[in-house]
N, C-alpha and C positions, 0 to 999 in steps of 0.2 A: 396455469401456474398455481402451485400450492400456496395457500395463504401464509404458510410458515416460511416460505422461501423468499430470500431477498434477491437472489440471482437465478435466472434460468437461461441456459445456453442451449439452442436448438440447431443442430446440424451446422455448427460454426466452422467456416473454413477461412484460410488466409493465404493469399498468393502474392508473390512479387515477380516483377519482370526481371529475369536474369539476363546476362549478356547474350545467351544463345537460346534460352528456353525459360518457360515459366517455372518458378520455384514454389512448390506447394509446401508451406510451413505447417499449416493445420488442416486436418481432414475430418470433417463431420463430427466435431466435438459436441457431445451432449452432456450437460451437467446441471444439476440443481443444487443450490447452496442454501441451507436453512439460515435464518436469522440467528446471529450470535455464535455461529460455528467458527472454529478455527480450522484452516485447511492448508496443507503444504503441497506445492507442485514441484516435483523434482524432474531431472532430465539432464542429458549431456549438453554441453555448450552447443548453441545453435539449434537446439531442439524445438524452440518456439515458446519457451516459458515466459520470457519477458514480453514477447509479442502478445501472448494471451493476457498477461497482466495489464498491459497497456490498453488492450481493447476493453477489459473490465473497467478500467479507469477512464474511459473515453478519450485517451490520448491517441488512439488509433481506431480504425474502423474495420469491420469484417469485410471479406470479399464475398461471402455467402453465408446464409443462415441468419439467425437473430440472437441478440443478447438483450434480455429484459432485466432492468433493475427496478425493484419495487413496482413491477407491472408495466413499466415504461420501456418501449422499444427504443434502445439507444440510437438505432439507425435513423430514427425520425427526427432527431434533435439537430438544430443548427449550431454553428460555432459558439454563439453567445450562450445558448441554453446549456451546451456541454461545459463551458467554462464556469457557469453558475453552479451546475451540478457538482463539478469537481471541488469548488470552493466550499459548498455547503454540506455535501453528503459523503465525500470521499477524502480520506486522509492518505498521504503517500509517505513512505519511508524508503530511501534508496541506499545502495551500498555506500555512496559518497553523500555526505550530509547536506551539501549545498547551502551551508550557512553563509551569511554575508559578513566578511571580516571587519567591516567598518562600524558594525553595530554591536551593542551588548547582547548577551545571551537573552535577556528579557525582551529586547526589541526584536530580535530574530524570531522568537517564538510567537510574538504578537502579530507578525506580518499578516497571517490569514484573516485576523480580526480587522485589521486596517483595510485590507482588500475588500472585505465584506461590508465596509462602511461603518464599522464601530468607531466610537470616539476614542481618542488616545488613552484617556484614563481607564475606560472600560476594557480596551484591548490589553493594556498592561496588567490590569487586575486579573483578567482571564489567563494571561501568560504566566503570572506568578502562581496561580492555582495549578496550572498544567505542569510547571517545573517542580512544584512541590510533589506532585503525583509521581514523578520519575526520579525523585531524590536529588534534585539540583537546586533546592531553595537557597542554598548557601553560595550559589554562583550567579545570581541574578544580574549583577552589574558588571561581571567580568566580560572582557572581550572574548569572543569565541576562539580567537587565536591562542588564548592562554589555557584552553580546556584540553584535557587528554582526549584520545580517540574515542574511548568509551563514553566520556562525558558529552562529546559533540554528538554522538549518535543518540544519546538520551535526550539532548536538546532537540534534535530533529524529530524524535518521537513525540516530545511535548508539543512541538509545532503541529504535528500531524493530528493530534487528538484535541487541539485547542477548541475547535468549534463542535466538539462531540459528534463527529461524523458517524453515519450508520455503518460505514465500511472503512477498514484500514488495509491498504495494499502495501506490501513490503517486498522489495526486490533485493535479494541478497543482503539483508540488514546486518548480518554478522560477517560478511565476506571480507571486510577490510579490518577486522579486529583479531586480536590474539584469542586463544582458546578460552582463557578466563573471562575476558570482557565479552566474548561472544556468548558464553553461557549466561552471564548476567543479563545481557540484552534479551536473550530468549526467555528467561524467567520473567523479566519485566513485561515483555509483550504478552505472555500468557496470563499474567496477573491482571493486566489491563483488559484483556479480552473477557476475563471473568468478572472484573469489577464494573466495567462500563457496558458490557453486553453488546459491544460492536462486533460485527462480522470481521474476521481477520483472515486474509489470504496472503500467503508468503511463497515466493519463489526462492529456492535455496539449493545449494549443494551440500549443506550442513546436515548430516543425518541426525545429530543430536537435536538441532532445532526442529527438524521435521517430526521427530518422535514426540515432541511436546504438543503437536497439533491433534485435533479430534480425528481428522482423516488425512490420508496421504495419497497422492496420485503421481503417476509418472508419465511424461510425454515421450513417446517413442514413435519415430517415423510419422509424426504429425497427428498421432492418435493418443487419447488419454486413457490410461489404465489405472484402476484402483489397486493400491498396494495392500 
């Protein structure tokens, strides 16, 4: 594995047991992702994009091959080690923000810090800094139910970058937004990639968002092709 790479995928495959036959979602995927790179993965619905992203984020496991993150074979980790890795090293942004309606914007963003064992005052201070980075410093104490769709996604991004992870994984982050807000989120993500230097991998149907990334790949018939 190259010293400059943060991810290395070697002959990665993924299969599921279907009702009558084995469904092969990924076939022999090889990929090396440098530190600090931004990368888009495109493909039709059901092509395996989200499955691949979940394996990169340790939310799912490979059927064959290996995925290395920072030189560590993810297949060798137990459940607790995977959970700790997700909390400390990987940030997630999804199409739906998954914010908790009973808490303020500030408290929602601070949740990863609380899970990591940070004190309340420290966690809230970190959350305030993250919200300032995404342009939501004026919405700290608002309930998330009062935020617009674009603001909720920005809050979700602030939560994802709170602990300064090495990797940010995004699954259709603009898929639930109108064109204007989707463009704003795309520009925000690319600016954070440049500013924080974290590796950014996005699964998307949005060609405008994909065009903002350093590299673009397409999944077809379980195989990964560079665009």
